[in-house]
C-alpha positions as CSV (number, residue, x, y, z in Angstrom):
1,M,36.0,-8.7,-12.0
2,A,33.3,-11.4,-12.4
3,K,34.5,-15.0,-11.9
4,V,32.9,-18.4,-12.4
5,L,31.3,-19.7,-9.2
6,K,30.3,-23.3,-8.7
7,E,28.8,-24.8,-5.5
8,V,28.2,-28.5,-4.9
9,Y,25.4,-30.1,-2.8
10,T,25.4,-33.8,-1.9
11,L,22.7,-36.3,-2.8
12,D,21.2,-36.1,0.7
13,R,20.4,-32.4,0.0
14,A,18.9,-33.2,-3.4
15,P,17.3,-36.7,-3.2
16,L,16.0,-38.8,-6.0
17,L,12.4,-39.2,-7.1
18,E,11.0,-41.7,-9.5
19,E,7.8,-41.3,-11.4
20,T,6.0,-43.6,-13.9
21,T,3.8,-42.4,-16.8
22,D,1.7,-44.4,-19.1
23,A,1.9,-43.2,-22.8
24,L,0.0,-45.1,-25.4
25,G,-0.2,-48.2,-23.2
26,Q,3.6,-48.2,-22.5
27,K,4.9,-47.3,-19.1
28,K,8.0,-45.2,-18.9
29,K,10.1,-44.5,-15.8
30,H,11.3,-41.0,-15.2
31,L,14.0,-40.0,-12.7
32,Y,14.2,-36.7,-11.0
33,M,16.4,-35.0,-8.4
34,Q,14.6,-32.6,-6.1
35,G,15.9,-30.6,-3.1
36,L,18.4,-28.0,-2.3
37,F,19.9,-26.3,-5.4
38,L,21.0,-23.0,-3.9
39,Q,22.0,-22.3,-0.3
40,G,21.9,-18.8,1.3
41,E,23.3,-17.2,4.4
42,E,25.7,-20.0,5.4
43,M,29.3,-20.5,4.5
44,N,29.6,-23.3,2.1
45,R,32.4,-25.8,1.4
46,N,34.1,-23.3,-0.9
47,G,34.2,-20.7,1.9
48,R,31.6,-18.5,0.2
49,I,28.4,-17.0,1.6
50,Y,25.5,-16.2,-0.6
51,P,23.2,-13.6,1.1
52,K,19.5,-14.3,0.8
53,R,19.0,-11.5,-1.6
54,I,21.5,-13.1,-4.0
55,I,19.7,-16.4,-3.8
56,E,16.3,-14.8,-4.3
57,E,17.6,-13.0,-7.5
58,A,19.0,-16.3,-8.8
59,V,15.8,-18.1,-8.2
60,K,13.7,-15.4,-9.8
61,S,16.0,-15.4,-12.8
62,L,15.5,-19.2,-13.3
63,Q,11.7,-18.8,-12.7
64,D,11.5,-16.0,-15.3
65,R,13.3,-18.1,-17.8
66,L,11.0,-21.1,-17.2
67,A,7.9,-18.9,-17.4
68,A,9.1,-17.6,-20.7
69,G,9.2,-21.1,-22.1
70,E,12.9,-21.6,-22.1
71,T,14.3,-25.1,-21.6
72,I,17.1,-24.8,-19.0
73,F,19.5,-27.6,-19.7
74,G,22.2,-28.8,-17.3
75,E,25.3,-30.9,-17.8
76,L,26.9,-33.9,-16.2
77,D,30.0,-32.4,-14.4
78,H,31.1,-28.8,-14.8
79,P,32.9,-27.3,-17.7
80,E,35.1,-24.3,-17.1
81,E,32.9,-22.0,-19.2
82,L,29.3,-20.8,-18.6
83,T,27.8,-21.9,-21.9
84,I,25.9,-25.2,-22.3
85,N,27.6,-27.9,-24.3
86,S,24.9,-29.8,-26.1
87,D,26.9,-33.0,-26.2
88,R,27.1,-33.0,-22.4
89,I,23.4,-32.3,-21.5
90,S,22.0,-34.7,-19.0
91,H,18.9,-33.1,-17.6
92,I,16.5,-30.1,-17.6
93,I,15.5,-27.8,-14.8
94,Q,11.8,-28.1,-14.2
95,E,11.1,-25.8,-11.2
96,I,12.6,-23.8,-8.5
97,H,11.3,-21.8,-5.6
98,M,12.5,-20.2,-2.3
99,E,12.2,-21.9,1.1
100,G,13.6,-19.7,3.8
101,N,17.1,-18.7,2.7
102,D,17.5,-21.5,0.1
103,G,16.5,-22.2,-3.5
104,I,14.7,-25.6,-3.7
105,G,14.4,-27.1,-7.2
106,K,13.5,-30.1,-9.3
107,L,15.3,-31.4,-12.4
108,K,14.4,-34.2,-14.8
109,I,17.1,-36.7,-15.9
110,L,17.0,-37.2,-19.6
111,D,17.3,-41.0,-19.8
112,N,17.3,-41.5,-23.5
113,A,19.5,-43.5,-25.8
114,K,20.0,-40.4,-27.9
115,I,21.2,-38.4,-24.9
116,P,24.2,-40.3,-23.6
117,M,25.0,-38.1,-20.6
118,G,21.5,-38.5,-19.3
119,S,21.6,-42.2,-19.8
120,L,24.9,-42.3,-18.0
121,V,23.4,-40.5,-15.0
122,A,20.5,-42.9,-14.9
123,G,22.8,-45.8,-15.2
124,I,25.0,-44.6,-12.3
125,I,21.9,-44.1,-10.1
126,E,20.4,-47.5,-11.0
127,E,23.7,-49.1,-10.0
128,G,23.6,-47.4,-6.6
129,G,26.0,-44.6,-7.3
130,K,25.6,-41.3,-5.5
131,L,25.4,-38.0,-7.3
132,G,25.0,-34.4,-6.3
133,V,23.9,-31.1,-7.8
134,S,26.0,-28.0,-8.4
135,S,25.1,-24.5,-9.3
136,R,27.1,-22.7,-12.1
137,G,27.2,-19.0,-12.6
138,S,29.3,-15.8,-12.6
139,G,29.6,-13.3,-9.8
140,E,31.6,-10.8,-7.7
141,L,33.2,-12.1,-4.6
142,D,34.6,-10.3,-1.6
143,E,37.8,-12.3,-1.2
144,Y,38.3,-11.1,2.4
145,T,34.9,-12.1,3.8
146,G,33.8,-14.7,1.3
147,I,30.5,-12.9,0.7
148,V,29.2,-13.1,-2.8
149,K,28.1,-9.5,-3.8
150,E,26.7,-10.1,-7.3
151,Y,25.7,-13.3,-9.0
152,E,24.2,-14.3,-12.3
153,I,23.2,-18.0,-12.5
154,S,23.7,-20.0,-15.6
155,T,22.3,-23.5,-14.6
156,I,22.3,-26.4,-12.2
157,D,24.6,-29.3,-13.1
158,I,24.8,-32.9,-11.9
159,V,28.2,-33.8,-10.5
160,S,29.8,-37.0,-9.1
161,M,30.0,-37.1,-5.4
162,P,32.0,-40.1,-4.2
163,S,31.6,-41.0,-0.5
164,A,35.3,-40.2,0.1
165,Q,34.6,-36.6,-0.7
166,K,32.4,-36.3,2.4
167,A,35.5,-36.9,4.5
168,M,37.4,-34.1,2.8
169,P,36.6,-31.4,5.5
170,K,37.9,-33.6,8.2
171,T,41.0,-34.6,6.2
172,L,41.7,-31.0,5.4
173,Y,41.4,-30.0,9.0
174,E,43.8,-32.7,10.1
175,S,46.4,-31.7,7.5
176,I,46.1,-28.1,8.6
177,F,46.3,-29.0,12.3
178,N,49.4,-31.2,11.9
179,T,51.6,-28.4,10.7
180,P,53.2,-25.6,12.9
181,K,51.4,-22.8,11.1
182,G,48.2,-24.7,11.2
183,R,48.4,-25.5,14.9
184,N,49.2,-21.8,15.7
185,T,46.3,-20.6,13.6
186,I,43.8,-23.0,15.2
187,S,45.1,-22.2,18.6
188,A,44.8,-18.5,18.0
189,Y,41.2,-18.9,16.9
190,Q,40.2,-21.1,19.8
191,G,41.8,-18.8,22.4
192,H,41.4,-15.3,21.1
193,V,38.8,-14.7,18.4
194,E,35.7,-16.5,19.3
195,G,32.9,-13.9,19.6
196,D,35.0,-11.2,17.9
197,N,33.6,-10.6,14.3
198,E,36.7,-8.7,13.1
199,A,39.1,-11.2,14.5
200,Q,37.1,-14.0,12.9
201,K,37.4,-12.3,9.5
202,Y,41.1,-12.2,9.9
203,F,41.1,-15.8,10.9
204,V,39.2,-16.8,7.7
205,K,41.7,-14.8,5.6
206,N,44.6,-16.5,7.4
207,I,43.1,-20.0,6.8
208,K,42.5,-19.2,3.1
209,E,46.1,-18.1,2.7
210,F,47.3,-21.2,4.4
211,I,45.1,-23.5,2.3
212,D,46.4,-21.8,-0.9
213,S,49.9,-22.5,0.2
214,L,49.1,-26.2,0.2
215,L,47.8,-26.3,-3.3
């Protein structure tokens, strides 16, 4: 059964650009985010792995939509559904291409008084706030290995990425390690499964079950 899949990349993977145009003698500033939009062949923070083939198909899907003249909107923060909510639009996807295993893209922030979410994004940036990008789509996931088998991308959203969130992996590791089951699991991995692919799969499954028990 297909499920909604969302992946977040921090600002350092999708840095900001600023360009100025001159229209009818009036200069206007435009803000963009450009960089990593889709990551392939590496386990991400959600414990998922997107094979290169899946990333290539998602990139081609977006490219085809752009080539057909579609305006691909994105929102500020993720809704639960895949449809675009017009009142939450903050930017448009302008381009995307493959570099190695990854999808590299560029989006334009809609900083306009009539587009409140775009203006909010611009305001956060101008005040020094950090934001990230996050893909949104539906797909089939192998729950055992974390490998995404099928994926249909919807859009790329902008999400808030407070600096504290960067510490989450370390904090989560510490909370796991400081419990009996967590210590046993980590010890088993360090002493017995390094270099053993099948044992590593079991370890990942064990870790996921333990994390779920904390939620």
